[in-house]
C-alpha positions in Angstrom: 97.6 95.7 98.3 99.6 94.5 95.3 99.4 96.7 92.3 97.9 95.0 89.3 99.3 95.3 85.8 98.0 94.5 82.3 100.1 92.6 79.9 100.9 94.1 76.5 98.2 91.9 75.0 95.6 93.0 77.5 96.5 96.7 77.1 96.4 96.5 73.3 92.9 94.9 73.5 91.6 97.6 75.8 93.1 100.5 73.8 92.1 99.0 70.4 95.6 98.8 68.9 98.0 96.0 68.2 100.8 94.8 70.5 103.3 95.9 67.8 101.9 99.4 68.0 102.4 99.5 71.7 106.0 98.2 71.3 106.7 100.9 68.7 105.2 103.6 70.9 107.3 102.4 73.8 110.5 102.4 71.6 109.7 105.9 70.3 108.9 107.2 73.8 105.3 108.0 72.9 103.8 105.6 75.5 106.3 104.2 77.8 105.6 100.9 79.5 106.6 99.8 83.0 108.8 96.7 83.1 108.0 93.6 85.1 110.8 93.1 87.7 111.1 89.3 87.1 111.0 89.0 83.4 111.4 92.6 82.0 108.1 92.3 80.0 106.2 95.4 79.2 103.3 96.0 81.6 100.7 98.8 82.0 98.6 100.2 84.8 95.0 101.3 84.5 96.1 104.9 85.0 98.4 104.7 82.0 95.7 103.2 79.8 93.1 105.8 80.9 95.6 108.6 80.2 96.3 107.3 76.7 92.7 106.7 75.9 91.8 110.3 76.9 94.6 111.6 74.7 93.3 109.6 71.8 89.8 110.9 72.4 88.3 107.4 72.9 85.6 106.6 75.5 86.9 106.1 79.0 88.1 102.6 80.0 86.0 101.5 82.9 87.6 100.1 86.0 85.1 97.3 85.8 86.5 96.3 82.4 90.1 96.6 83.7 89.2 94.2 86.6 87.4 91.8 84.3 90.5 91.6 82.0 92.6 90.9 85.0 90.2 88.2 86.3 90.0 86.6 82.8 93.7 86.5 82.8 93.9 84.9 86.2 91.4 82.2 85.2 93.4 81.3 82.1 96.6 81.2 84.0 95.2 79.2 87.0 92.3 77.0 85.8 90.4 75.3 88.6 
């Protein structure tokens, strides 16, 4: 099974911060992003998001929401 990743925009929306904040945290080593092998863009896993949300004291991000964000992204990338 292919591991699914969130883009920086999707991760920022789930966490409730801006994309710039995530970029700054990555540069400062506070919340390191994985890198997409083809384009070197920042990407995040649900485990990373859940860990950060727990540290921030926010309510837990549900896996259903994570999957919905991925599905919404697939629909906009590949309209029928």
